[in-house]
C-alpha distance (Angstrom), angle and dihedral (degrees) to the residues before:
residue distance angle dihedral
M1 . . .
D2 3.74 . .
N3 3.72 117.2 .
A4 3.76 135.0 -173.2
N5 3.79 89.9 -129.6
T6 3.80 96.3 84.9
P7 3.77 111.5 -176.1
S8 3.77 117.4 -116.1
R9 3.80 91.8 -152.1
R10 3.77 126.6 70.0
P11 3.84 111.1 -98.0
M12 3.76 90.1 -125.9
T13 3.80 89.5 67.0
W14 3.79 92.1 62.0
V15 3.87 115.0 11.8
P16 3.87 95.7 73.3
T17 3.81 94.3 46.4
L18 3.80 92.6 42.3
Y19 3.79 93.0 57.5
F20 3.77 92.7 40.5
A21 3.78 86.9 56.8
E22 3.80 89.0 46.8
G23 3.77 94.1 52.4
L24 3.81 99.5 41.8
P25 3.81 99.9 73.4
L26 3.81 90.2 42.1
Y27 3.76 93.9 59.8
V28 3.82 91.2 40.5
V29 3.84 88.5 60.8
I30 3.85 102.9 37.2
M31 3.80 99.3 37.8
L32 3.83 116.2 7.2
A33 3.79 95.0 49.3
G34 3.81 92.3 59.2
L35 3.79 92.3 49.7
M36 3.77 92.0 49.3
Y37 3.80 92.8 49.6
K38 3.80 90.5 48.3
S39 3.79 90.8 54.7
M40 3.79 89.3 48.1
G41 3.85 89.6 55.8
V42 3.82 100.6 -108.2
A43 3.83 115.5 154.9
N44 3.77 120.7 -104.0
D45 3.82 95.7 -117.2
Q46 3.81 91.5 52.6
I47 3.84 92.0 47.4
A48 3.77 93.7 49.6
R49 3.83 95.0 42.9
W50 3.76 98.5 50.9
T51 3.82 99.2 36.5
G52 3.84 86.4 47.9
I53 3.82 94.2 52.5
I54 3.82 90.3 49.2
T55 3.84 91.5 58.9
L56 3.82 89.0 66.0
A57 3.83 86.3 88.8
W58 3.84 90.8 74.5
A59 3.82 91.5 48.1
V60 3.82 95.5 56.5
K61 3.77 102.2 31.7
P62 3.83 94.3 104.1
L63 3.80 88.2 67.2
W64 3.81 94.2 67.2
S65 3.83 97.2 39.6
P66 3.86 90.9 104.0
L67 3.78 88.9 64.5
L68 3.81 90.2 62.5
E69 3.81 90.1 48.5
A70 3.80 87.4 62.9
A71 3.81 91.1 59.8
R72 3.78 114.5 93.6
S73 3.79 100.9 -143.4
K74 3.81 123.7 46.9
K75 3.79 91.5 -168.6
S76 3.79 93.3 54.8
M77 3.82 91.3 51.8
V78 3.83 92.4 49.8
V79 3.77 93.1 50.2
L80 3.86 91.6 43.0
F81 3.80 93.4 54.9
Q82 3.83 92.6 45.7
V83 3.78 89.7 53.8
I84 3.81 91.8 48.3
G85 3.79 90.2 48.4
G86 3.81 92.5 49.4
V87 3.78 93.2 49.3
T88 3.82 90.8 47.3
L89 3.82 91.5 51.2
L90 3.82 89.8 51.1
S91 3.79 90.1 49.2
L92 3.78 89.5 49.4
A93 3.83 90.3 52.6
L94 3.81 89.6 55.7
T95 3.81 94.9 48.4
L96 3.78 92.3 59.9
Q97 3.82 87.1 74.7
M98 3.80 91.4 59.3
P99 3.85 125.9 94.2
A100 3.82 91.4 -128.4
Y101 3.82 92.7 45.3
F102 3.80 96.7 133.3
A103 3.83 100.6 65.3
I104 3.79 92.5 39.4
S105 3.78 94.3 47.3
V106 3.81 92.7 47.9
A107 3.84 88.6 53.9
L108 3.82 90.7 49.0
F109 3.79 91.3 48.5
G110 3.81 86.1 53.1
V111 3.80 89.8 54.2
I112 3.83 90.6 48.1
A113 3.83 90.0 51.5
L114 3.80 92.4 51.2
V115 3.77 93.4 45.3
S116 3.80 92.0 45.7
A117 3.82 93.2 48.4
T118 3.80 91.2 49.3
H119 3.83 91.7 45.1
D120 3.87 87.1 54.9
I121 3.79 90.4 61.1
A122 3.80 93.2 47.9
A123 3.83 94.5 44.7
D124 3.82 94.9 47.8
G125 3.78 89.9 45.9
L126 3.81 90.3 52.0
Y127 3.79 90.3 49.6
I128 3.78 93.4 51.2
A129 3.79 94.9 44.1
S130 3.78 95.3 46.4
L131 3.82 102.1 46.9
S132 3.76 133.3 58.0
G133 3.81 118.5 -119.0
R134 3.85 90.1 -100.6
Q135 3.80 91.4 50.2
Q136 3.78 91.9 48.1
T137 3.79 89.2 55.5
I138 3.85 92.6 46.8
Y139 3.77 93.8 51.1
A140 3.82 98.8 37.4
G141 3.78 90.1 94.5
W142 3.79 90.7 54.5
Q143 3.76 88.5 58.4
G144 3.77 95.1 58.8
G145 3.76 91.9 38.6
F146 3.78 94.8 56.7
Y147 3.76 92.4 39.5
N148 3.77 86.3 61.0
T149 3.79 90.9 42.4
A150 3.84 85.5 60.2
K151 3.80 89.2 52.4
F152 3.79 90.5 46.9
I153 3.83 91.9 53.4
A154 3.80 98.4 39.6
V155 3.82 97.9 44.7
G156 3.80 98.3 27.5
P157 3.77 122.3 40.8
L158 3.85 95.5 14.9
V159 3.81 91.5 51.1
I160 3.76 89.6 46.9
L161 3.85 88.6 50.2
A162 3.84 89.5 50.1
G163 3.82 89.4 52.4
I164 3.79 92.2 50.5
L165 3.81 91.9 47.0
E166 3.84 91.0 48.2
Q167 3.80 87.6 63.3
K168 3.78 93.1 52.1
L169 3.83 104.5 30.8
S170 3.75 135.9 24.5
T171 3.82 116.9 -70.3
P172 3.81 94.8 -114.8
L173 3.79 91.5 50.6
A174 3.81 92.0 48.1
W175 3.83 91.8 55.3
T176 3.82 91.5 41.1
I177 3.82 87.2 60.9
V178 3.86 92.8 47.1
F179 3.80 93.4 49.7
G180 3.77 89.9 43.6
I181 3.80 89.1 56.5
L182 3.80 90.8 48.7
G183 3.82 92.3 50.4
A184 3.81 92.4 47.7
L185 3.80 90.8 47.5
L186 3.79 92.4 53.5
L187 3.83 91.6 48.1
I188 3.79 90.3 51.0
L189 3.82 89.7 50.9
A190 3.79 89.2 50.2
L191 3.78 91.0 52.6
Y192 3.84 91.5 48.1
H193 3.81 91.7 47.4
S194 3.81 91.8 51.6
W195 3.81 83.8 67.3
A196 3.84 103.2 28.5
L197 3.82 104.7 43.6
P198 3.79 119.6 93.2
Q199 3.80 118.8 -115.8
A200 3.80 100.4 -110.0
N201 3.77 111.1 169.0
N202 3.81 127.9 -164.0
P203 3.81 111.6 -107.4
E204 3.79 120.9 -104.1
R205 3.76 111.4 -91.4
K206 3.77 125.2 -142.1
D207 3.75 87.2 -140.1
H208 3.83 106.9 42.9
S209 3.82 93.8 -174.7
L210 3.74 125.8 101.4
Y211 3.80 84.8 -128.3
G212 3.76 89.2 68.2
A213 3.76 92.1 49.9
F214 3.80 90.8 51.6
L215 3.79 91.8 49.3
T216 3.80 87.5 58.5
L217 3.81 90.6 47.3
R218 3.81 90.5 51.8
E219 3.82 90.1 52.5
V220 3.79 90.8 50.4
I221 3.83 91.9 48.8
V222 3.81 93.9 48.8
D223 3.81 91.9 48.3
F224 3.82 89.5 50.0
F225 3.80 94.4 54.6
K226 3.79 92.0 46.4
K227 3.80 91.8 65.0
P228 3.83 113.3 116.1
G229 3.84 112.2 -99.9
I230 3.79 91.7 2.5
W231 3.81 95.4 143.2
L232 3.78 92.9 55.2
A233 3.78 88.5 46.0
I234 3.81 90.4 52.5
L235 3.84 90.4 49.0
F236 3.82 90.5 51.4
I237 3.80 91.6 48.5
I238 3.83 93.3 49.3
L239 3.87 93.8 46.1
F240 3.80 93.7 43.9
R241 3.83 93.2 85.6
A242 3.80 95.8 38.5
G243 3.82 93.9 114.4
E244 3.79 99.8 30.6
A245 3.82 95.5 48.4
Q246 3.77 91.4 54.4
V247 3.82 95.4 44.5
T248 3.82 95.5 48.1
T249 3.83 89.6 50.3
I250 3.80 97.5 48.6
A251 3.82 101.7 29.6
Q252 3.78 96.0 77.1
L253 3.86 90.6 46.0
F254 3.80 88.5 50.3
L255 3.81 91.1 52.9
R256 3.80 91.0 50.7
D257 3.84 99.6 42.4
A258 3.81 118.2 100.2
R259 3.80 117.6 -98.5
S260 3.79 89.0 -120.6
V261 3.81 88.6 69.8
G262 3.82 96.7 40.4
G263 3.83 100.9 -88.2
L264 3.78 129.4 117.1
G265 3.77 95.9 -113.3
L266 3.85 96.9 -132.3
T267 3.77 121.0 163.8
T268 3.75 124.3 -113.0
A269 3.78 91.1 -105.7
E270 3.82 93.2 50.3
T271 3.79 90.9 50.5
G272 3.77 91.1 50.6
A273 3.79 91.9 51.8
L274 3.81 92.2 49.5
Y275 3.78 99.7 45.1
G276 3.78 100.7 28.7
I277 3.80 96.7 46.0
A278 3.82 111.4 18.7
G279 3.79 93.7 32.3
T280 3.83 94.8 49.4
L281 3.80 93.5 48.4
A282 3.81 90.9 47.1
F283 3.80 93.0 50.6
I284 3.82 92.3 51.0
A285 3.82 92.2 47.4
G286 3.85 91.6 47.9
S287 3.83 90.7 49.9
V288 3.79 92.5 53.6
V289 3.82 93.5 46.9
G290 3.82 91.9 45.2
G291 3.80 91.6 51.8
Y292 3.80 93.0 52.9
F293 3.79 90.8 43.8
A294 3.82 92.9 53.2
A295 3.76 91.0 46.4
W296 3.82 90.3 50.5
L297 3.82 97.6 50.3
G298 3.76 100.8 24.4
L299 3.76 122.2 -116.7
R300 3.79 98.3 -87.0
R301 3.82 93.4 55.1
A302 3.82 94.7 35.5
M303 3.85 99.8 48.8
F304 3.84 96.9 83.0
F305 3.82 91.9 50.9
L306 3.79 91.3 45.2
V307 3.79 91.2 53.6
L308 3.76 91.1 44.6
G309 3.79 91.2 47.6
M310 3.82 90.4 51.6
N311 3.80 96.3 51.3
L312 3.82 107.5 28.6
P313 3.84 92.6 68.3
N314 3.80 87.3 63.2
L315 3.80 83.1 82.0
A316 3.83 84.8 77.4
F317 3.83 89.5 72.3
F318 3.80 91.6 46.6
F319 3.78 86.1 54.0
L320 3.82 90.8 49.6
S321 3.83 91.6 48.8
T322 3.81 93.3 51.3
A323 3.83 103.3 34.8
M324 3.83 92.8 38.6
P325 3.87 92.0 -158.2
T326 3.80 119.7 -162.3
E327 3.79 96.0 -162.8
Y328 3.79 109.5 107.1
P329 3.87 95.2 -147.8
V330 3.81 91.0 54.7
I331 3.80 91.4 52.3
A332 3.82 91.6 44.7
G333 3.82 90.1 50.2
A334 3.80 92.2 53.3
I335 3.77 92.2 49.8
F336 3.83 90.8 48.0
V337 3.81 90.4 52.3
E338 3.80 93.2 48.5
N339 3.80 94.3 49.1
F340 3.78 93.2 43.3
G341 3.79 88.5 54.9
F342 3.82 91.0 49.6
G343 3.78 91.6 52.6
F344 3.81 91.7 45.0
G345 3.79 95.4 51.5
F346 3.80 97.2 37.4
V347 3.81 87.8 71.3
G348 3.84 87.9 67.0
I349 3.79 96.8 60.9
I350 3.84 93.6 42.5
L351 3.80 91.1 52.4
Y352 3.82 91.0 44.3
I353 3.79 92.2 55.3
M354 3.82 91.7 44.4
Q355 3.83 98.8 44.4
V356 3.84 100.7 32.9
V357 3.77 113.8 18.6
S358 3.78 102.5 35.7
V359 3.83 98.0 43.8
G360 3.80 111.2 120.3
K361 3.79 143.1 47.6
Y362 3.80 97.7 -30.0
Q363 3.81 101.9 39.6
T364 3.74 98.6 157.0
A365 3.81 96.2 42.6
H366 3.78 92.3 45.7
Y367 3.78 90.5 48.9
A368 3.81 86.6 55.7
F369 3.76 91.1 51.8
G370 3.81 91.7 48.8
T371 3.78 92.3 52.1
G372 3.78 88.9 43.5
F373 3.81 89.3 60.2
M374 3.80 88.6 47.5
A375 3.80 90.2 54.4
L376 3.84 87.0 48.4
G377 3.77 88.0 58.5
L378 3.78 89.6 50.7
T379 3.84 89.9 52.2
L380 3.79 93.5 48.7
F381 3.82 98.5 47.9
K382 3.78 94.5 36.9
T383 3.80 90.8 52.5
I384 3.80 95.6 52.8
S385 3.81 97.0 38.2
G386 3.81 95.2 86.6
D387 3.80 94.1 52.4
V388 3.81 90.4 47.4
Q389 3.80 92.2 50.0
V390 3.80 93.0 48.0
A391 3.82 90.2 49.9
L392 3.83 96.5 45.4
G393 3.85 105.7 27.9
Y394 3.75 122.8 -127.8
Q395 3.85 99.9 -70.2
H396 3.80 95.9 50.8
F397 3.77 91.2 39.3
F398 3.77 92.6 60.7
L399 3.84 89.3 48.8
W400 3.80 89.4 49.8
V401 3.81 88.7 53.7
L402 3.81 89.5 59.1
V403 3.85 91.6 48.7
S404 3.80 91.1 49.4
A405 3.81 89.9 59.3
I406 3.85 93.9 57.5
P407 3.87 96.6 86.7
V408 3.77 93.6 54.7
L409 3.78 91.8 42.6
L410 3.83 89.9 56.8
M411 3.79 92.2 44.9
S412 3.78 90.1 52.6
L413 3.83 90.4 68.1
W414 3.83 92.0 70.3
I415 3.79 111.1 7.1
V416 3.84 96.0 94.8
P417 3.85 109.7 78.9
K418 3.82 119.6 -129.1
G419 3.72 113.8 -93.7
T420 3.80 95.0 30.3
G421 3.78 112.3 146.2
S422 3.79 111.8 92.4
Q423 3.77 101.9 113.5
P424 3.84 117.3 -144.6
E425 3.76 115.5 -128.3
L426 3.70 100.1 -105.1
T427 3.78 100.6 141.7
D428 3.81 97.6 179.6
A429 3.79 92.1 45.3
A430 3.82 92.7 47.2
D431 3.73 94.4 68.8
T432 3.76 101.6 97.2
S433 3.79 93.5 -176.2
K434 3.77 87.9 76.4
P435 3.78 116.8 87.0
P436 3.81 117.2 -105.7
E437 3.82 93.7 -112.7
A438 3.82 88.9 60.4
A439 3.78 93.1 60.7
A440 3.76 99.0 52.5
A441 3.80 93.8 93.5
């Protein structure tokens, strides 16, 4: 979207760092928190339940987007939420030294999730308001690239650092240092962005009240739920991540658990190298291949294979839980296959929301609702995954994950209407290398 507020600085001076700052807290909450709690000796069901509930922030964030429209400066909102996020991460680092660290840290992770979800709205709004349509297309790839750079840093080198420090210091102190680094990094980014970001202001509204903003939101919501077949579409979106959400929650805990209880007994550093490096590269590669595959066949014909490709690689973890290999390359290969499949299949749900659910008068808003329901599916299945794993054990859990994907696999045979294929111009949404939570703005 063109905007009169043309940035005076080159987009390359702020787009990469903006989306790195957007991705960093997300991966801290959905991935790093679980690894930290595992090192601190928290049970799997508790880890999955609480880190799952926290992700609800990304599911409901479209509901408070009108509040940000009432703010005059998009730049000031972005910087403000980065400062709050950085301070909260530093506070979290300190709480890990307390006896009652668990309850306090969960609450602070909740704050980080809310702040991060709100920052997403402000950051994406700044991007759209500051760049022309052509520029948005050019820099869309940088968004996904630096989102995944944030994942690489948060779940790769920093987890490896935590593992090294665990061997030399106490576990709480090791993770205090890691979260201290994260908090300081976000504050440094906020300071940089106070200089680098363009001054994109929200347009003047005829109705300056929040009431007017919520009237518009109500109209958008009513129009969304009047779409033909919308309830089946919502069910498909929620179920789409049933298998993947459970695997990504438990897989890292499985890698860390001792072999005596069915895990692979990897160290914190080894897990960081596998998921932060091999996993990130595999997800990006799968996303690229999946995009070309869907373009080649068309979404209606490709959807079944995309869903199958997303869930069948979960057999890799069933193999790991039964064969219990000790060879590092074998374990790394299984993780690469699983993450490649996730990236490959994830393209399907993004294109479905873009080309089926969001078509109409309010494309951008309805895309946000669609990805919000997708994040709701993540919350639901992530939250229950720990209890299911504790009840079934690792081997049967990874079989259950395959079974839980059957409903969406069957729905994929007919859920895409005939003639689907004209892709709406949602440049930010179109970048399938970004995680689904990132798009629900």
